[in-house]
N, C-alpha and C positions, 0 to 999 in steps of 0.2 A: 806484566799483564795489565791491561787497561780494563778496569771494572765496567766501563761504559762503552766498550767497543761494540760495534754492530755485529761482529763475527764472534761466535762463541768459541772459547778455547776447547781443545780436544778433550780435556779431562772432564768436561761437563757431560759427555756422552754416557759415562758410566755412573752418573750421579743418582743417588737414592733419595727419595722424598722423605725427609725427616719429619715425623709427626709432632715432635717437640722441637723447638728451634735451637737445636744443638746437634753435634755430630752423633749419628746413631751408633757409631762403633765405640768411641771413647768418651763421649759426653762433653767434649770441649765446645765452648761457645763460638760464635761467629768471629768474635774479636781475636781468637787464637788461630784463625785460618791463615794459611800461607798465600792464598790467592782467592779472589772473589770476582764474580761476574754477575751482572744484573741483566736479565732478559727484558730489555725495554722495548723490544720490537713486538711483543705479544702480551700486552696487558690484559687482565681479566677484569670485567666489570661486575660488581656485586649487584644485588637487587636494588640497592639504593644509590646506584650510579657511582660508587667509589671504585677507584682503580686499585688493583694489587698486582705485584710483579713477582716473578720467580727470581729468587736470589740464590745463586750457586756459590758454594764455598768448597775449597780444597783444604782439608784439615791437615795439620802437621803429622797426623798418624797415617796419612796417605789416602784416606777415604774422601770421596767426592759426595757432597750432599746438597740438597736444595730445600728451601722452605718459602712460604708465601711471605711477602713483605708485611702483610697484615698480622702475621703470627709472631713477628719479632717482639720480644719483651720490651717493656719501657726502659728508656735510657736512665741509668742510676745517677748520671751527672747532670741531668736536665734540671734547671732551676724551676721550682714550683711557684705558682702564684700565691700571694697571701690568701688566707682563708676568706671566703665570701666574695672574692673577685673572680670573674670568669675571664679566661684568656680568649684571645681572638680565635684560636684554634678550636676551643671548646664551644664557643658561640656559633661557629660556622660548621661544626662537625655534623650537626643534625640537619643542615640545609642541603638541598640538592645543588650540586656544583653547576648544573646547567641552567637552572631557573632561579636559584637563590631562595626558593620557597622551602617550607618545612617538609620533612620526609612523610609522605602520606601513608607509606607502608609500615612505618614504625619498625619494630624489630621482628616482624613476621618473616619467617624463613619460607622459601618456596618449597 
């Protein structure tokens, strides 16, 4: 199965939205999934113009589940920047991707 295919696999039809980013049946993480598919054809835009995707996983226990890409926990293998230094991702995370300007809405939820 190709995770970036434009055609969703049949197992995604019965997928359950997992409120925590793990299998709702057995608690396995996405890393333990036997198959994955990302719905790149229908991104959702947040109030501050950030995109998030539906990520579908087929767990080894047989359960199909999905979660938002924005809900994925941080990667434990990601190298952290030295204290006091801001990475490029952190510097641009509060900027509007369309204009490059600061987020005028801040953290206000609609």
